[in-house]
Steps between C-alpha positions, in 0.01 A plus 500: 500500500489212250668691220874513584597627154266797536630573848858483363407750227371745761825458695717540189315823414534625858125540535407223743380771740211562257339171600234532767496162672172387648448292811567139404175313456224401260145628495209292374150624421237310695141440391306819554583848375795666670597205722866401499725256682874553541785259549783680682849352457752556781859592421641146528640272226274321254316269506443565872370856445228369263405218732472743795294738281259218416473387861430855624216565255169398654263659248526253216610156612428271792786347697429166331517665156832662592653171618383313189634778277834493683525125445412544132789748463768274649632364165525851353678626813746209514560435129454851358477574130585143393180381664301795363605419143399137546142618561449638148285200405211616723301815569533677832150371588615143437819559698304632800271196496794262450683654797192482725452874532146591612260673255526825702863537392405508132197720562671751730854516360561323172215648296657842561854374429401324176313803373783737599763288325318358199157671486320164523344278765713244689356211300642651180859588600799273543600438859852601399394857421343561841749290699795687341370825645415334831844338508663843463295621797599192702871492415571874505409684815412816308375336179151639545602839634363796301636845422358787301690759301480845658380671185430461127714225342614715201647754742606288797630189317542559126665842518795377714570227242 
């Protein structure tokens, strides 16, 4: 969902029906083998869909953690990318502490995000890197939505080009 140019290419090639869209949400691995927690995002505009998804998940975060995380996100929600870019002078770990986010937020969410985006721990990646992705999720209702190609890329995507 967060790649409008790629979606436009599929439309231009007339092959957008080859995308198999998945239910909108994010799945996190929990401690213990084979244990997962899912954030389900309702079909409402961002950032409200993400906030509802966080509030509905009861596996990972307490209500207090959720409220503190929501408060921490207010500048990114209200100021968008301008605010995100101003955070480049600190790591995402420093940003979380500075914004008063509880340690559970870093442990349960941002370790996975930092490693997925930059292959390093949150104390080694700029807040701007992680917040840019998070900002896309917050500002675009389908920014974190996922689709899979319905077959091998050489055949289903490259061949039509």
